[in-house]
C-alpha positions as a printed Julia matrix, in Angstrom:
175×3 Matrix{Float64}:
 -15.51  -16.91  77.21
 -16.86  -16.39  80.54
 -18.04  -12.99  81.6
 -19.18  -11.73  85.05
 -22.97  -12.53  85.28
 -23.33   -9.43  87.72
 -21.69   -7.18  85.07
 -23.7    -8.37  82.38
 -26.94   -8.01  84.14
 -25.88   -4.41  84.94
 -25.22   -3.78  81.22
 -28.41   -5.42  80.15
 -30.48   -3.25  82.54
 -28.7    -0.15  81.14
 -29.59   -1.37  77.65
 -33.07   -1.96  78.57
 -33.5     1.39  80.04
 -32.1     2.97  76.96
 -34.5     0.93  74.65
 -37.66    1.79  76.81
 -36.72    5.4   76.29
 -36.37    4.78  72.54
 -39.36    2.73  72.14
 -41.49    5.26  74.23
 -40.2     8.11  71.94
 -41.04    6.31  68.71
 -44.7     5.49  70.02
 -45.46    9.01  70.49
 -48.03    9.92  68.02
 -48.17    6.59  66.5
 -48.85    2.86  67.27
 -46.71    1.24  69.84
 -43.69   -0.7   68.4
 -43.93   -4.34  67.58
 -41.2    -6.87  68.64
 -39.67   -6.49  65.02
 -39.05   -2.78  65.58
 -37.84   -3.25  69.15
 -35.37   -5.85  68.12
 -34.0    -3.98  65.09
 -33.63   -0.77  67.4
 -31.86   -2.89  70.03
 -29.48   -4.49  67.4
 -28.62   -1.14  66.0
 -27.99    0.36  69.65
 -25.76   -2.83  70.17
 -23.96   -2.46  66.85
 -23.17    1.18  67.84
 -22.11    0.27  71.49
 -19.76   -2.58  69.9
 -18.13   -0.06  67.68
 -17.48    2.3   70.49
 -16.38   -0.34  72.92
 -13.97   -1.81  70.24
 -12.47    1.61  69.58
 -11.96    2.18  73.29
 -10.26   -1.31  73.73
  -7.92   -0.81  70.89
  -7.09    2.8   71.96
  -6.35    1.52  75.52
  -4.58   -1.86  74.58
  -1.23   -0.38  74.4
   1.38   -1.12  76.81
   3.15    1.88  78.2
   5.25    3.6   75.11
   8.59    2.34  74.98
  11.09    4.82  73.36
  12.25    2.42  70.71
  11.28   -0.88  69.3
  13.02   -3.54  67.23
  12.42   -3.18  63.58
  12.01   -6.49  61.42
  14.91   -5.33  59.31
  17.37   -5.16  62.37
  17.18   -1.51  63.08
  15.58    0.41  65.52
  12.15    2.22  65.41
  11.69    5.37  67.5
   8.38    6.48  69.09
   6.74    9.14  67.06
   3.18    9.9   68.5
  -0.31    8.59  68.97
  -1.79    8.07  65.61
  -5.34    7.64  64.63
  -6.57    4.74  62.6
  -9.98    3.18  61.08
 -10.88   -0.27  60.53
 -14.21   -1.62  59.12
 -15.63   -4.35  61.41
 -18.78   -6.26  61.96
 -19.8    -3.13  63.98
 -19.18   -0.76  61.2
 -16.51    1.87  61.19
 -14.2     1.73  64.33
 -11.74    4.56  65.1
  -8.88    4.25  67.6
  -5.61    5.83  68.48
  -2.49    3.89  68.94
   1.26    4.33  69.35
   3.14    4.7   66.2
   6.71    3.96  65.61
   9.03    4.97  62.56
  12.17    6.49  61.84
  14.4     3.18  60.82
  16.79    3.44  57.84
  14.3     0.95  56.08
  11.5     3.59  56.13
   9.19    1.29  57.83
   6.49    2.06  60.64
   4.91   -0.12  63.1
   1.99    0.03  65.46
   2.21   -2.62  68.3
  -1.73   -2.54  68.71
  -2.38   -3.43  64.99
   0.47   -6.25  65.08
  -1.14   -7.58  68.3
  -4.72   -7.77  66.87
  -3.93   -8.31  63.4
  -5.37   -5.1   62.16
  -4.56   -3.13  58.98
  -5.9     0.26  59.25
  -8.26    1.29  56.54
  -9.03   -2.46  55.9
 -11.65   -4.96  57.18
 -11.35   -6.92  60.38
 -10.93  -10.65  60.32
 -14.32  -11.04  61.62
 -16.06   -9.01  58.77
 -13.72  -10.72  56.21
 -15.23  -14.04  57.08
 -18.74  -12.72  56.65
 -17.95  -11.12  53.28
 -16.43  -14.33  52.3
 -19.38  -16.39  53.27
 -21.52  -13.82  51.38
 -19.58  -14.07  48.18
 -19.94  -17.8   48.31
 -23.38  -18.2   49.05
 -25.2   -15.34  47.38
 -24.99  -13.36  43.92
 -23.3    -9.84  44.27
 -26.73   -7.96  44.79
 -27.95  -10.66  47.39
 -24.86  -10.58  49.45
 -25.42   -6.9   49.92
 -28.86   -7.33  51.24
 -27.88  -10.34  53.2
 -24.71   -8.64  54.83
 -27.16   -5.5   55.66
 -29.58   -7.86  57.3
 -26.87   -9.56  59.4
 -24.81   -6.32  60.28
 -27.62   -3.79  60.55
 -25.65   -1.33  58.4
 -25.26   -0.98  54.72
 -22.05   -2.32  53.54
 -22.81   -2.47  50.02
 -21.09    1.02  49.16
 -18.01   -0.37  50.5
 -18.31   -3.58  48.48
 -19.02   -1.83  45.34
 -15.93    0.48  45.96
 -13.78   -2.78  46.36
 -15.08   -4.3   43.22
 -14.83   -1.3   41.17
 -11.18   -0.93  42.31
 -10.38   -4.65  41.5
 -11.96   -4.2   38.03
  -9.88   -1.15  37.33
  -6.62   -2.63  38.77
  -7.49   -6.14  37.47
  -7.27   -7.97  40.77
  -9.09   -8.11  44.06
  -8.05   -5.51  46.63
  -9.56   -4.76  50.02
């Protein structure tokens, strides 16, 4: 995907300024940060930026609200309200708001943004699901948590443990 170089350079300058402030703050009263600490701080900042940006993108992705949508059963779904949702992505927890439609005789509901991006609120995104699958193939359960934490910069292990325990209790794998 091509990005505007000028825009990327502007964003990079802003991130560099943010990091300079963070590095200076960390260095107060201790030794200057080494490149490893700087890289870790920058990856964490970029993860947080990614989570916020993804949430904003999903919240603003909806076309103007239509009063009704066609339901897969053949009926009509009526616009209800903006409804919040959360997904777990490679950036961590991402919150967003989207239009929600319901009120059909089949009692189903629909959020066009979720369908557009293939999202299931309360579940993991496709990008994170790929990493989870790779971790499950390549590493033991304990090692996969550490590997994921090093790749993602946040601790996914509590979520993985919850999924694992649910699957044992219910006798099947559930996200």
